[in-house]
C-alpha distance (Angstrom), angle and dihedral (degrees) to the residues before:
residue distance angle dihedral
M1 . . .
K2 3.76 . .
K3 3.81 122.5 .
Y4 3.83 116.1 -148.3
M5 3.78 123.6 -169.2
I6 3.74 113.1 -121.6
I7 3.89 124.5 -156.2
F8 3.84 115.2 -147.2
E9 3.81 117.8 -164.2
K10 3.76 131.8 -173.9
T11 3.75 112.5 -124.7
D12 3.86 134.5 -174.9
T13 3.78 88.9 -97.9
G14 3.81 104.9 34.7
Y15 3.68 129.5 -63.8
S16 3.94 137.9 -39.9
A17 3.79 131.1 -160.1
Y18 3.86 139.2 -163.6
S19 3.67 141.9 164.9
P20 3.88 119.5 -127.1
D21 3.75 89.0 -147.5
V22 3.79 99.7 51.3
D23 3.78 111.2 58.0
G24 3.77 114.6 -144.6
C25 3.82 98.9 12.8
I26 3.75 109.7 123.2
A27 3.76 139.6 151.3
V28 3.80 140.5 -173.1
G29 3.74 136.7 -163.4
D30 3.78 141.8 174.5
T31 3.84 89.3 -121.5
L32 3.80 132.8 29.9
K33 3.72 90.1 -114.1
E34 3.83 94.0 51.6
C35 3.87 89.1 46.8
K36 3.84 90.5 52.8
I37 3.74 90.9 50.6
N38 3.77 90.8 47.1
M39 3.74 93.8 47.6
E40 3.85 93.2 50.2
E41 3.81 88.8 52.0
A42 3.83 92.8 45.5
L43 3.76 93.8 49.9
N44 3.82 92.4 48.7
F45 3.82 91.8 50.2
H46 3.89 90.7 43.4
I47 3.85 92.4 53.2
E48 3.80 90.7 42.5
F49 3.86 90.2 51.9
M50 3.81 90.3 47.9
L51 3.85 91.3 52.4
E52 3.76 92.0 48.7
K53 3.79 92.2 52.4
G54 3.78 94.4 44.7
Y55 3.84 95.4 -112.2
E56 3.78 122.5 154.2
I57 3.73 110.7 -100.8
P58 3.87 109.3 -129.6
E59 3.70 117.6 -118.5
P60 3.79 115.1 -130.8
S61 3.75 109.9 -102.1
I62 3.77 103.1 -176.7
L63 3.82 109.2 101.2
S64 3.81 96.7 -178.5
V65 3.65 142.4 -20.7
D66 3.76 126.5 -135.7
Y67 3.74 138.7 165.8
I68 3.81 131.4 -127.6
N69 3.71 121.9 -151.0
I70 3.80 115.1 -134.6
P71 3.83 117.2 -167.4
E72 3.75 115.7 -116.7
R73 3.84 114.5 -106.1
N74 3.77 136.3 -177.0
A75 3.73 129.7 -148.0
N76 3.81 90.9 -96.1
S77 3.92 96.5 56.0
R78 3.70 121.4 81.4
S79 3.73 99.7 174.0
F80 3.74 133.8 49.1
A81 3.80 136.8 -175.4
M82 3.78 121.0 -118.9
A83 3.83 115.1 -135.0
């Protein structure tokens, strides 16, 4: 089983999702839950199509995901403290 990272983004109308490793595979939904369900279905159909056409299935390239906190700044502040 391959494990692909999925990026979920809030949009003006709901949510969207894509995988950096699987070009052209996207999904949307009114809620995050709906978007996740739609993305799982889209990814499965996308991979199935690629297999049927004899295309190479991309290997997941993302090893880990993390966040970096950036201090809030305004236009008047030129320096900031790292926590």
